[in-house]
C-alpha positions as semicolon CSV with decimal commas, in nm:
position;residue;x (nm);y (nm);z (nm)
1;M;-1,926;3,176;-2,305
2;T;-1,682;2,989;-2,079
3;K;-1,717;2,903;-1,714
4;K;-1,456;3,026;-1,471
5;S;-1,276;2,757;-1,278
6;N;-1,337;2,765;-0,909
7;K;-1,103;2,577;-0,674
8;N;-1,391;2,515;-0,432
9;N;-1,613;2,365;-0,702
10;M;-1,599;1,989;-0,650
11;G;-1,785;1,894;-0,967
12;G;-2,136;1,923;-0,825
13;H;-2,047;1,819;-0,471
14;G;-2,099;2,047;-0,174
15;P;-1,824;2,248;-0,013
16;S;-1,550;2,040;0,144
17;I;-1,469;2,047;0,515
18;T;-1,165;1,934;0,706
19;K;-1,145;1,581;0,843
20;K;-1,141;1,716;1,196
21;A;-1,459;1,919;1,139
22;Y;-1,624;1,617;0,972
23;K;-1,537;1,387;1,262
24;N;-1,656;1,642;1,520
25;S;-1,988;1,689;1,338
26;L;-2,030;1,314;1,291
27;H;-1,963;1,249;1,659
28;R;-2,211;1,517;1,773
29;L;-2,480;1,374;1,545
30;Q;-2,411;1,018;1,660
31;V;-2,442;1,126;2,025
32;E;-2,779;1,287;1,944
33;L;-2,888;0,965;1,774
34;V;-2,794;0,765;2,086
35;K;-3,000;1,008;2,296
36;L;-3,290;0,960;2,055
37;Q;-3,253;0,582;2,077
38;R;-3,262;0,594;2,459
39;H;-3,575;0,812;2,447
40;F;-3,753;0,572;2,213
41;I;-3,653;0,273;2,426
42;K;-3,786;0,448;2,738
43;C;-4,115;0,530;2,562
44;D;-4,136;0,179;2,411
45;D;-4,154;0,325;2,060
46;K;-3,978;0,214;1,742
47;I;-3,816;0,383;1,442
48;L;-3,803;0,231;1,096
49;N;-3,553;0,374;0,850
50;I;-3,560;0,261;0,487
51;M;-3,267;0,344;0,258
52;E;-3,288;0,277;-0,108
53;G;-3,016;0,316;-0,366
54;R;-2,795;0,146;-0,619
55;D;-2,490;-0,064;-0,535
56;A;-2,235;0,220;-0,541
57;A;-2,461;0,475;-0,374
58;G;-2,276;0,466;-0,040
59;R;-2,561;0,303;0,149
60;D;-2,330;0,070;0,345
61;G;-2,113;0,358;0,469
62;V;-2,418;0,555;0,575
63;I;-2,564;0,259;0,764
64;K;-2,227;0,194;0,930
65;R;-2,206;0,554;1,052
66;I;-2,566;0,552;1,176
67;V;-2,536;0,236;1,388
68;Q;-2,174;0,287;1,496
69;L;-2,256;0,406;1,850
70;L;-2,606;0,259;1,885
71;S;-2,677;-0,038;2,110
72;P;-2,650;-0,359;1,903
73;R;-2,912;-0,522;2,127
74;E;-3,166;-0,259;2,032
75;T;-3,075;-0,206;1,664
76;R;-3,149;-0,443;1,377
77;I;-3,027;-0,407;1,020
78;V;-3,188;-0,605;0,741
79;A;-3,083;-0,601;0,377
80;L;-3,367;-0,650;0,128
81;G;-3,221;-0,671;-0,221
82;N;-3,128;-0,313;-0,310
83;T;-3,302;-0,173;-0,003
84;A;-3,155;-0,172;0,347
85;V;-3,385;-0,142;0,647
86;S;-3,270;-0,051;0,997
87;E;-3,502;-0,061;1,295
88;I;-3,430;0,097;1,632
89;N;-3,632;-0,042;1,921
């Protein structure tokens, strides 16, 4: 039995989207994260986010996208060996 080739099959990856759609979605999510940060600052709460993965897992890119629009005065990123920790005050 042979598998049919599918042009949309990216070898186990999800369906691809255009760069424009990706950037629009990313921007909307980043704006929501900024709103969340402002809410937590107002309520004097904190968020702790722990990301664990191997060296080539894409952790750095994910962290970069998460903190891209956040206030650097209120966001701390700490690398602990193979685990990165970001805290939003």
